KEKE-3310 file (N, C-alpha, C; in steps of 0.2 Angstrom, whole numbers, plus 5000, padded with zeros to 4 digits):
npx = (4725:4734:4747:4758:4757:4760:4773:4779:4777:4785:4797:4799:4796:4807:4820:4814:4810:4823:4829:4822:4826:4839:4839:4834:4845:4854:4848:4849:4863:4868:4881:4888:4903:4905:4898:4900:4906:4895:4885:4892:4892:4878:4875:4869:4855:4845:4848:4845:4832:4828:4830:4820:4808:4802:4793:4781:4770:4756:4748:4733:4717:4711:4721:4725:4726:4736:4747:4748:4752:4764:4771:4770:4778:4790:4794:4796:4806:4817:4818:4822:4835:4841:4842:4851:4862:4865:4870:4881:4889:4894:4886:4876:4870:4870:4856:4850:4852:4843:4831:4830:4829:4816:4808:4806:4797:4785:4785:4784:4772:4763:4765:4761:4747:4747:4752:4746:4743:4754:4767:4781:4780:4773:4782:4792:4787:4789:4797:4814:4817:4805:4800:4797:4789:4777:4765:4762:4762:4751:4740:4741:4737:4724:4708:4708:4703:4689:4691:4705:4722:4729:4727:4723:4723:4720:4734:4750:4763:4766:4755:4748:4746:4738:4737:4744:4739:4741:4734:4736:4732:4726:4721:4711:4697:4696:4707:4718:4729:4746:4751:4760:4766:4773:4785:4789:4805:4813:4805:4799:4785:4770:4765:4775:4784:4778:4782:4794:4791:4781:4783:4788:4777:4767:4773:4775:4764:4757:4748:4750:4753:4757:4759:4758:4767:4761:4767:4781:4792:4787:4792:4796:4791:4790:4791:4784:4795:4800:4793:4775:4766:4759:4757:4756:4742:4736:4742:4736:4723:4722:4726:4715:4705:4710:4709:4696:4691:4698:4704:4715:4730:4731:4742:4753:4758:4767:4777:4787:4801:4811:4825:4820:4808:4811:4816:4805:4798:4803:4799:4785:4782:4787:4779:4767:4754:4755:4748:4756:4764:4777:4793:4803:4815:4824:4840:4840:4840:4845:4842:4849:4840:4828:4826:4827:4816:4805:4791:4792:4786:4781:4793:4798:4802:4798:4798:4811:4817:4832:4840:4855:4866:4884:4891:4883:4882:4874:4867:4877:4884:4887:4877:4867:4872:4873:4859:4855:4862:4856:4842:4842:4847:4836:4827:4821:4818:4829:4834:4848:4855:4868:4873:4886:4889:4880:4874:4866:4853:4838:4838:4831:4832:4831:4818:4811:4817:4813:4799:4799:4803:4793:4783:4787:4797)
npy = (4682:4686:4698:4696:4683:4677:4682:4674:4661:4662:4663:4651:4640:4638:4634:4623:4614:4612:4606:4594:4589:4587:4577:4567:4565:4560:4548:4542:4541:4535:4526:4515:4517:4529:4539:4551:4559:4560:4566:4579:4583:4584:4596:4610:4614:4613:4621:4634:4632:4629:4642:4649:4643:4648:4658:4652:4656:4664:4666:4671:4664:4658:4652:4641:4627:4628:4632:4622:4611:4616:4617:4603:4597:4604:4601:4588:4586:4593:4584:4573:4577:4580:4567:4562:4571:4567:4554:4557:4564:4554:4546:4533:4522:4513:4509:4519:4530:4525:4526:4539:4544:4540:4550:4559:4554:4557:4571:4574:4569:4578:4590:4587:4589:4603:4604:4608:4621:4629:4633:4630:4619:4610:4609:4602:4590:4584:4576:4581:4584:4587:4599:4610:4607:4611:4605:4595:4603:4611:4601:4598:4609:4610:4607:4594:4577:4567:4554:4554:4557:4554:4539:4530:4514:4506:4508:4512:4515:4502:4495:4481:4473:4482:4496:4510:4522:4530:4540:4549:4566:4570:4559:4550:4540:4535:4529:4515:4513:4512:4501:4502:4492:4494:4487:4488:4488:4478:4480:4491:4501:4503:4515:4524:4520:4524:4536:4535:4533:4542:4555:4551:4543:4554:4562:4555:4548:4536:4523:4521:4509:4505:4493:4486:4473:4457:4449:4444:4446:4451:4464:4468:4471:4462:4454:4438:4428:4416:4400:4400:4408:4422:4434:4435:4432:4443:4454:4451:4453:4467:4472:4468:4476:4489:4488:4486:4499:4508:4511:4500:4495:4479:4474:4480:4479:4481:4473:4478:4481:4485:4478:4467:4468:4468:4455:4448:4450:4441:4429:4429:4434:4426:4415:4404:4408:4422:4438:4449:4458:4462:4463:4471:4470:4478:4480:4467:4450:4434:4417:4404:4393:4399:4402:4389:4382:4389:4392:4386:4391:4403:4410:4411:4423:4433:4450:4457:4469:4472:4479:4485:4489:4492:4494:4488:4482:4473:4464:4457:4462:4452:4442:4448:4448:4434:4432:4438:4430:4417:4419:4424:4413:4404:4409:4422:4439:4449:4464:4472:4482:4489:4499:4510:4518:4515:4510:4500:4505:4514:4519:4532:4538:4529:4526:4533:4527:4514:4515:4519:4508:4499:4503:4499:4506)
npz = (5345:5360:5360:5369:5372:5360:5359:5369:5365:5353:5359:5366:5357:5347:5355:5361:5350:5345:5355:5355:5343:5346:5355:5347:5339:5349:5352:5339:5337:5348:5356:5367:5369:5364:5370:5377:5367:5358:5366:5367:5354:5352:5358:5368:5368:5378:5388:5384:5382:5396:5401:5396:5399:5410:5405:5402:5410:5419:5408:5399:5402:5391:5383:5388:5383:5374:5382:5391:5383:5379:5391:5395:5385:5385:5398:5398:5388:5395:5406:5400:5395:5408:5413:5404:5406:5419:5418:5410:5419:5426:5434:5433:5420:5404:5404:5411:5402:5391:5398:5401:5387:5385:5388:5377:5367:5374:5374:5361:5358:5366:5358:5345:5342:5338:5326:5315:5317:5321:5311:5313:5321:5313:5303:5309:5311:5298:5285:5282:5269:5263:5268:5261:5252:5241:5237:5247:5258:5255:5256:5269:5274:5273:5280:5292:5287:5291:5304:5305:5310:5326:5335:5350:5357:5371:5374:5379:5392:5402:5398:5389:5373:5366:5354:5345:5333:5317:5305:5291:5290:5278:5272:5260:5256:5243:5237:5239:5253:5258:5272:5287:5300:5315:5326:5342:5352:5365:5381:5377:5370:5360:5359:5362:5352:5340:5336:5330:5317:5313:5308:5295:5290:5289:5280:5268:5266:5272:5282:5299:5311:5328:5338:5354:5363:5369:5377:5388:5402:5420:5422:5409:5394:5379:5364:5358:5357:5361:5366:5368:5356:5358:5351:5337:5333:5339:5332:5320:5323:5326:5314:5306:5311:5308:5294:5292:5293:5287:5270:5264:5256:5250:5244:5250:5263:5277:5289:5301:5312:5327:5335:5347:5342:5328:5327:5330:5318:5309:5316:5316:5303:5294:5294:5286:5284:5286:5284:5280:5267:5265:5274:5286:5296:5308:5316:5321:5329:5322:5318:5308:5308:5307:5293:5288:5293:5289:5279:5263:5251:5256:5258:5245:5234:5243:5249:5258:5268:5275:5288:5297:5310:5309:5320:5330:5346:5353:5345:5335:5319:5311:5312:5305:5292:5290:5290:5279:5269:5271:5270:5257:5250:5252:5244:5246:5242:5245:5252:5257:5270:5277:5290:5293:5303:5313:5329:5341:5338:5333:5316:5310:5297:5287:5285:5274:5263:5265:5264:5250:5244:5248:5241:5228:5222)
capx = (4730:4738:4754:4762:4757:4764:4780:4781:4778:4791:4803:4799:4796:4814:4824:4810:4811:4830:4830:4819:4830:4846:4837:4834:4852:4857:4845:4852:4870:4871:4885:4891:4910:4905:4892:4902:4907:4888:4882:4895:4889:4871:4875:4865:4849:4841:4850:4841:4825:4827:4830:4814:4803:4798:4788:4775:4766:4752:4744:4726:4714:4709:4726:4727:4728:4743:4751:4748:4756:4771:4774:4772:4783:4796:4797:4798:4813:4821:4819:4827:4842:4843:4844:4857:4868:4867:4875:4887:4893:4897:4881:4871:4873:4866:4849:4848:4851:4837:4825:4830:4826:4809:4804:4806:4791:4780:4786:4781:4764:4760:4766:4758:4740:4747:4756:4742:4742:4760:4771:4787:4778:4771:4788:4796:4784:4789:4804:4817:4817:4798:4797:4796:4785:4770:4759:4761:4760:4744:4736:4741:4734:4717:4705:4709:4698:4686:4694:4712:4726:4732:4722:4726:4718:4724:4741:4754:4768:4763:4749:4750:4742:4735:4740:4743:4738:4741:4731:4737:4726:4724:4718:4705:4696:4695:4712:4721:4735:4751:4751:4766:4765:4780:4785:4794:4810:4811:4804:4796:4778:4768:4763:4781:4788:4775:4786:4800:4789:4775:4785:4788:4770:4764:4776:4775:4757:4756:4744:4755:4751:4762:4756:4762:4767:4757:4772:4787:4792:4783:4794:4799:4786:4793:4787:4784:4801:4800:4787:4768:4766:4752:4757:4754:4735:4734:4743:4731:4716:4723:4726:4708:4701:4711:4707:4689:4689:4702:4706:4722:4732:4733:4749:4758:4757:4774:4779:4794:4802:4817:4828:4816:4802:4813:4816:4798:4796:4805:4796:4778:4781:4789:4774:4764:4748:4756:4745:4760:4767:4784:4796:4809:4818:4830:4844:4837:4844:4842:4845:4848:4834:4822:4825:4826:4810:4800:4787:4796:4782:4781:4799:4800:4801:4796:4802:4813:4822:4836:4845:4858:4872:4890:4893:4879:4885:4869:4866:4883:4882:4888:4871:4863:4875:4871:4852:4855:4864:4851:4836:4843:4847:4830:4822:4818:4820:4832:4837:4852:4858:4872:4874:4893:4890:4874:4875:4860:4848:4834:4840:4825:4834:4830:4811:4809:4819:4809:4793:4799:4804:4787:4779:4790:4801)
capy = (4679:4691:4699:4694:4676:4676:4683:4669:4655:4663:4662:4644:4635:4636:4629:4616:4609:4611:4601:4587:4587:4585:4571:4562:4564:4556:4542:4539:4540:4532:4520:4516:4520:4536:4543:4558:4563:4561:4572:4585:4585:4586:4603:4611:4618:4612:4627:4639:4630:4630:4649:4653:4639:4652:4662:4649:4657:4670:4667:4672:4657:4656:4649:4635:4621:4629:4633:4615:4607:4618:4615:4596:4596:4607:4598:4581:4587:4594:4578:4569:4580:4580:4561:4561:4574:4564:4549:4561:4566:4548:4543:4530:4517:4513:4509:4526:4533:4523:4529:4547:4546:4539:4557:4562:4553:4561:4578:4575:4568:4584:4595:4586:4592:4610:4604:4612:4628:4632:4631:4627:4612:4606:4607:4598:4583:4582:4574:4588:4585:4589:4604:4616:4604:4615:4601:4592:4608:4612:4595:4598:4616:4609:4604:4587:4573:4563:4548:4554:4559:4549:4536:4525:4509:4502:4509:4516:4512:4497:4491:4476:4471:4488:4499:4517:4522:4537:4540:4555:4570:4571:4553:4549:4533:4533:4524:4511:4516:4507:4501:4500:4490:4495:4484:4491:4484:4475:4485:4497:4500:4505:4523:4528:4518:4527:4543:4534:4533:4547:4560:4548:4542:4560:4565:4551:4545:4529:4522:4518:4505:4503:4489:4484:4466:4454:4444:4447:4446:4456:4471:4469:4469:4461:4450:4431:4425:4408:4398:4401:4414:4426:4440:4435:4433:4450:4458:4450:4456:4474:4473:4467:4482:4494:4487:4487:4506:4512:4508:4498:4492:4473:4472:4485:4478:4480:4472:4481:4482:4486:4474:4461:4469:4465:4448:4445:4451:4434:4424:4429:4436:4420:4410:4403:4412:4429:4443:4454:4457:4465:4463:4475:4469:4482:4478:4461:4444:4429:4411:4401:4389:4403:4401:4382:4380:4393:4389:4387:4395:4409:4413:4412:4430:4437:4456:4458:4474:4470:4485:4483:4493:4489:4495:4485:4478:4469:4459:4459:4463:4446:4439:4451:4445:4427:4432:4440:4424:4412:4421:4424:4406:4401:4412:4428:4445:4453:4471:4472:4489:4489:4506:4510:4522:4514:4505:4496:4511:4515:4524:4535:4541:4523:4525:4535:4522:4508:4517:4519:4500:4496:4505:4496:4511)
capz = (5351:5363:5358:5374:5372:5354:5361:5373:5360:5348:5363:5368:5352:5344:5359:5362:5344:5344:5360:5353:5337:5349:5358:5342:5337:5353:5351:5333:5337:5354:5356:5374:5370:5361:5373:5379:5361:5356:5370:5365:5347:5352:5360:5374:5367:5384:5393:5382:5384:5403:5403:5393:5402:5415:5401:5401:5416:5419:5402:5399:5403:5384:5380:5393:5380:5371:5387:5394:5379:5379:5397:5395:5380:5388:5405:5396:5385:5400:5410:5396:5396:5415:5414:5400:5409:5425:5416:5407:5425:5429:5438:5429:5415:5397:5405:5413:5396:5388:5402:5399:5381:5384:5389:5371:5364:5377:5372:5354:5358:5368:5353:5339:5341:5336:5320:5309:5319:5321:5306:5315:5324:5307:5299:5313:5310:5291:5282:5280:5261:5260:5272:5257:5246:5240:5236:5253:5263:5253:5258:5277:5277:5272:5286:5292:5285:5296:5305:5303:5315:5330:5340:5355:5360:5376:5372:5383:5396:5407:5395:5384:5368:5363:5349:5343:5326:5314:5299:5288:5290:5271:5270:5257:5255:5236:5235:5244:5256:5261:5279:5291:5307:5317:5332:5347:5355:5371:5386:5374:5369:5354:5360:5361:5346:5335:5334:5326:5310:5312:5303:5288:5287:5288:5274:5262:5265:5274:5288:5303:5317:5332:5343:5360:5364:5374:5381:5392:5410:5423:5421:5402:5388:5373:5359:5360:5354:5363:5369:5365:5352:5359:5348:5330:5333:5341:5327:5315:5326:5325:5307:5303:5314:5304:5287:5292:5294:5282:5264:5265:5250:5251:5241:5253:5271:5279:5296:5303:5320:5330:5340:5348:5337:5321:5327:5329:5311:5307:5319:5314:5296:5290:5294:5279:5285:5288:5279:5278:5260:5265:5280:5287:5302:5309:5322:5324:5329:5317:5318:5302:5308:5305:5286:5286:5295:5287:5274:5257:5247:5259:5257:5238:5232:5249:5249:5265:5269:5281:5290:5303:5311:5309:5327:5335:5351:5356:5340:5331:5312:5308:5312:5299:5286:5289:5289:5272:5265:5272:5267:5249:5247:5253:5239:5247:5238:5251:5251:5263:5271:5283:5291:5295:5310:5317:5334:5342:5338:5327:5311:5307:5291:5282:5284:5267:5258:5266:5261:5243:5243:5249:5235:5223:5219)
cpx = (4734:4745:4759:4763:4761:4771:4783:4782:4784:4797:4804:4800:4803:4818:4820:4811:4818:4832:4828:4823:4837:4845:4837:4841:4855:4855:4848:4859:4873:4875:4889:4898:4910:4900:4894:4903:4900:4885:4885:4893:4882:4870:4871:4859:4844:4842:4846:4834:4823:4826:4823:4808:4799:4793:4782:4771:4762:4749:4737:4723:4712:4715:4729:4729:4735:4748:4753:4753:4763:4775:4775:4778:4790:4799:4799:4805:4818:4823:4823:4834:4845:4846:4851:4863:4870:4872:4882:4892:4895:4892:4875:4874:4869:4858:4846:4847:4845:4831:4825:4827:4819:4805:4802:4799:4785:4779:4783:4774:4761:4760:4762:4751:4741:4751:4752:4741:4748:4765:4777:4786:4777:4777:4792:4794:4784:4796:4807:4817:4810:4796:4795:4791:4778:4764:4757:4759:4753:4739:4736:4738:4727:4714:4706:4703:4695:4690:4702:4715:4728:4726:4726:4721:4722:4731:4745:4759:4764:4757:4752:4744:4738:4739:4739:4743:4738:4739:4732:4731:4723:4722:4712:4703:4695:4701:4715:4728:4739:4750:4758:4764:4772:4780:4791:4800:4808:4810:4801:4788:4776:4767:4770:4785:4784:4779:4792:4798:4784:4778:4785:4781:4766:4767:4775:4768:4757:4752:4749:4751:4757:4759:4761:4762:4763:4761:4777:4787:4788:4785:4797:4794:4790:4789:4789:4789:4802:4794:4780:4768:4759:4752:4754:4746:4733:4736:4738:4724:4717:4723:4719:4704:4703:4709:4699:4686:4692:4703:4713:4723:4734:4739:4754:4757:4764:4773:4786:4795:4809:4819:4823:4810:4804:4814:4810:4795:4797:4800:4789:4778:4783:4784:4770:4758:4749:4752:4750:4764:4775:4786:4802:4812:4824:4834:4842:4842:4841:4846:4844:4842:4828:4820:4824:4819:4804:4797:4791:4793:4781:4787:4801:4797:4799:4801:4804:4818:4826:4841:4848:4864:4878:4893:4889:4882:4880:4868:4871:4881:4883:4882:4867:4865:4873:4863:4852:4856:4859:4845:4836:4843:4841:4825:4819:4821:4823:4836:4841:4855:4862:4875:4881:4893:4884:4876:4868:4855:4844:4836:4834:4826:4832:4823:4809:4811:4815:4802:4793:4800:4797:4782:4782:4795:4808)
cpy = (4685:4692:4696:4686:4674:4677:4677:4662:4656:4662:4655:4639:4633:4632:4623:4612:4608:4605:4594:4584:4584:4578:4565:4560:4559:4549:4538:4537:4537:4526:4520:4519:4527:4541:4550:4562:4564:4566:4579:4587:4587:4593:4604:4616:4618:4618:4633:4638:4631:4638:4652:4649:4644:4657:4659:4649:4663:4671:4668:4665:4654:4652:4643:4629:4622:4629:4626:4611:4609:4616:4608:4594:4598:4603:4591:4581:4589:4588:4573:4571:4579:4572:4559:4564:4571:4558:4552:4562:4560:4544:4540:4526:4518:4513:4515:4530:4532:4526:4536:4548:4544:4545:4560:4561:4557:4569:4579:4574:4574:4589:4594:4589:4599:4610:4608:4619:4632:4630:4628:4620:4608:4604:4602:4590:4581:4580:4580:4589:4588:4595:4610:4613:4607:4610:4598:4597:4611:4607:4596:4604:4615:4606:4596:4583:4569:4556:4548:4557:4553:4546:4531:4521:4505:4502:4514:4512:4508:4493:4486:4474:4476:4490:4506:4517:4529:4536:4548:4559:4571:4564:4553:4542:4531:4530:4520:4513:4511:4507:4499:4498:4489:4492:4487:4486:4482:4481:4491:4496:4504:4513:4527:4527:4522:4533:4541:4534:4538:4552:4557:4546:4548:4563:4562:4547:4538:4529:4518:4515:4503:4499:4488:4476:4464:4451:4448:4445:4451:4463:4473:4467:4468:4455:4442:4427:4418:4406:4399:4408:4418:4432:4440:4436:4440:4455:4457:4454:4464:4476:4473:4473:4488:4494:4487:4494:4510:4508:4506:4494:4485:4470:4476:4485:4476:4479:4474:4481:4483:4481:4468:4462:4467:4458:4444:4446:4444:4429:4423:4430:4431:4414:4410:4408:4419:4433:4448:4453:4458:4464:4467:4475:4474:4480:4472:4455:4439:4423:4407:4396:4392:4402:4394:4380:4384:4390:4391:4392:4402:4413:4415:4419:4435:4444:4457:4464:4474:4476:4483:4488:4489:4489:4491:4480:4473:4463:4460:4458:4456:4442:4441:4448:4438:4427:4433:4434:4419:4413:4421:4417:4402:4404:4418:4433:4450:4459:4472:4479:4488:4496:4506:4513:4521:4508:4501:4502:4511:4520:4527:4537:4535:4523:4528:4530:4516:4509:4517:4511:4497:4497:4502:4501:4509)
cpz = (5353:5361:5363:5374:5365:5355:5364:5369:5355:5352:5364:5363:5349:5348:5360:5356:5343:5349:5358:5347:5340:5352:5353:5339:5342:5353:5345:5334:5343:5353:5362:5374:5368:5365:5374:5372:5358:5359:5368:5358:5347:5355:5367:5373:5374:5389:5391:5383:5391:5405:5401:5396:5406:5412:5401:5408:5415:5412:5403:5399:5396:5381:5384:5389:5377:5377:5390:5390:5379:5385:5397:5391:5383:5394:5403:5392:5390:5405:5406:5396:5403:5416:5410:5404:5416:5423:5413:5413:5429:5434:5434:5423:5409:5399:5407:5407:5392:5392:5401:5393:5380:5385:5382:5367:5367:5375:5365:5354:5361:5363:5347:5337:5338:5329:5315:5311:5320:5316:5308:5318:5318:5303:5303:5312:5302:5290:5280:5273:5259:5264:5268:5251:5246:5240:5243:5258:5261:5256:5266:5279:5276:5279:5286:5291:5291:5297:5303:5310:5319:5335:5344:5357:5365:5376:5377:5388:5401:5405:5390:5379:5364:5357:5348:5336:5323:5307:5296:5288:5283:5268:5266:5255:5248:5233:5241:5247:5259:5269:5282:5298:5310:5324:5336:5349:5362:5377:5383:5374:5363:5354:5359:5354:5340:5332:5330:5318:5308:5307:5296:5285:5285:5281:5268:5261:5266:5281:5293:5309:5321:5338:5349:5361:5369:5379:5385:5399:5413:5422:5414:5397:5382:5369:5360:5355:5355:5366:5365:5362:5353:5356:5341:5329:5335:5336:5321:5317:5324:5318:5304:5305:5310:5297:5287:5292:5289:5275:5263:5259:5252:5249:5245:5260:5274:5287:5297:5310:5321:5335:5341:5343:5330:5321:5326:5322:5307:5309:5317:5306:5291:5290:5287:5279:5286:5282:5277:5271:5260:5273:5280:5294:5303:5316:5325:5325:5324:5318:5311:5302:5306:5297:5284:5288:5293:5281:5267:5252:5249:5257:5250:5236:5237:5249:5257:5264:5275:5283:5297:5303:5312:5316:5332:5340:5354:5352:5335:5324:5308:5307:5306:5293:5285:5287:5281:5267:5265:5269:5259:5247:5248:5248:5240:5243:5244:5249:5258:5264:5278:5284:5295:5302:5315:5323:5335:5343:5332:5322:5307:5299:5285:5281:5277:5262:5259:5263:5253:5241:5243:5243:5228:5219:5218)
residu = (UNK:UNK:UNK:UNK:UNK:UNK:UNK:UNK:UNK:UNK:UNK:UNK:UNK:UNK:UNK:UNK:UNK:UNK:UNK:UNK:UNK:UNK:UNK:UNK:UNK:UNK:UNK:UNK:UNK:UNK:UNK:UNK:UNK:UNK:UNK:UNK:UNK:UNK:UNK:UNK:UNK:UNK:UNK:UNK:UNK:UNK:UNK:UNK:UNK:UNK:UNK:UNK:UNK:UNK:UNK:UNK:UNK:UNK:UNK:UNK:UNK:UNK:UNK:UNK:UNK:UNK:UNK:UNK:UNK:UNK:UNK:UNK:UNK:UNK:UNK:UNK:UNK:UNK:UNK:UNK:UNK:UNK:UNK:UNK:UNK:UNK:UNK:UNK:UNK:UNK:UNK:UNK:UNK:UNK:UNK:UNK:UNK:UNK:UNK:UNK:UNK:UNK:UNK:UNK:UNK:UNK:UNK:UNK:UNK:UNK:UNK:UNK:UNK:UNK:UNK:UNK:UNK:UNK:UNK:UNK:UNK:UNK:UNK:UNK:UNK:UNK:UNK:UNK:UNK:UNK:UNK:UNK:UNK:UNK:UNK:UNK:UNK:UNK:UNK:UNK:UNK:UNK:UNK:UNK:UNK:UNK:UNK:UNK:UNK:UNK:UNK:UNK:UNK:UNK:UNK:UNK:UNK:UNK:UNK:UNK:UNK:UNK:UNK:UNK:UNK:UNK:UNK:UNK:UNK:UNK:UNK:UNK:UNK:UNK:UNK:UNK:UNK:UNK:UNK:UNK:UNK:UNK:UNK:UNK:UNK:UNK:UNK:UNK:UNK:UNK:UNK:UNK:UNK:UNK:UNK:UNK:UNK:UNK:UNK:UNK:UNK:UNK:UNK:UNK:UNK:UNK:UNK:UNK:UNK:UNK:UNK:UNK:UNK:UNK:UNK:UNK:UNK:UNK:UNK:UNK:UNK:UNK:UNK:UNK:UNK:UNK:UNK:UNK:UNK:UNK:UNK:UNK:UNK:UNK:UNK:UNK:UNK:UNK:UNK:UNK:UNK:UNK:UNK:UNK:UNK:UNK:UNK:UNK:UNK:UNK:UNK:UNK:UNK:UNK:UNK:UNK:UNK:UNK:UNK:UNK:UNK:UNK:UNK:UNK:UNK:UNK:UNK:UNK:UNK:UNK:UNK:UNK:UNK:UNK:UNK:UNK:UNK:UNK:UNK:UNK:UNK:UNK:UNK:UNK:UNK:UNK:UNK:UNK:UNK:UNK:UNK:UNK:UNK:UNK:UNK:UNK:UNK:UNK:UNK:UNK:UNK:UNK:UNK:UNK:UNK:UNK:UNK:UNK:UNK:UNK:UNK:UNK:UNK:UNK:UNK:UNK:UNK:UNK:UNK:UNK:UNK:UNK:UNK:UNK:UNK:UNK:UNK:UNK:UNK:UNK:UNK:UNK:UNK:UNK:UNK:UNK:UNK:UNK:UNK:UNK:UNK:UNK:UNK:UNK:UNK:UNK:UNK:UNK:UNK:UNK:UNK:UNK:UNK:UNK:UNK:UNK:UNK:UNK:UNK:UNK:UNK)
# end
């Protein structure tokens, strides 16, 4: 690789990765009354990134794939910060903040193919506690196994009913692997939501499926929370496809989700015929009738990991407390985690604990 290209990569990667970490910080700690404080705490790595973005020009033709990925990721990160800064300046609302943050998954998607080639990128896509783990790094340094990595099937913004999938590159079929099916929130999609879990699936060894709902209004994709359930059959179809190709542990099938996706964990996962062995609704709403009308045998001993933020303004925490009480009274094995500084956001830091719980740790 040319020395000039190496110098440009070394200049661009740190502020790019720092910008993505800052965007993740904003997404995790976003709370409408605290928006300005959260933005101040996130810092301004985008300013450094913008200053070095011009170095991604006039590269030799042989490095077009790297250059394109860095351009796409940098531009997506900068677009996210532009949207956030606009709201910070008083022009826009919470919906504009969410729209701005949607650029972050596209930046990660552009970068991920280089995780095996550039150590800083590979490290970014690992749990911080495992970035120096010799065993894991050795597995990731080996050539990727067949049928591993990221796959998309009819998945992305504006599409419904498809899914995105991640299989760790060190997957081997000689053992059964836990599976995480992660459901996005309202107006989301599986291709974007995949990135809330990929780092943990890669770090701790799990097959990850992120479907997109089939239901919702014309401009809002969400799960079938009322009326005809068009989603459960689709989730089972997707699960069957994945199980036919990879060795999945039948005792470690997790259905989890955020907001509307978490609520649909209840709607679908409490059905008697549900194939999922564990449920983990996050920031979800709950009605006591869900426990009262659920199949009693299904609920008996069913492992449920319930996580909710004390600052949740969309689905107040009292609902989660009621869910804990009602599900426990109905016989479910409930693990309840109330997160003091969490608003209506996805707390990625709970993923390792959920995976440990899924394995019976």
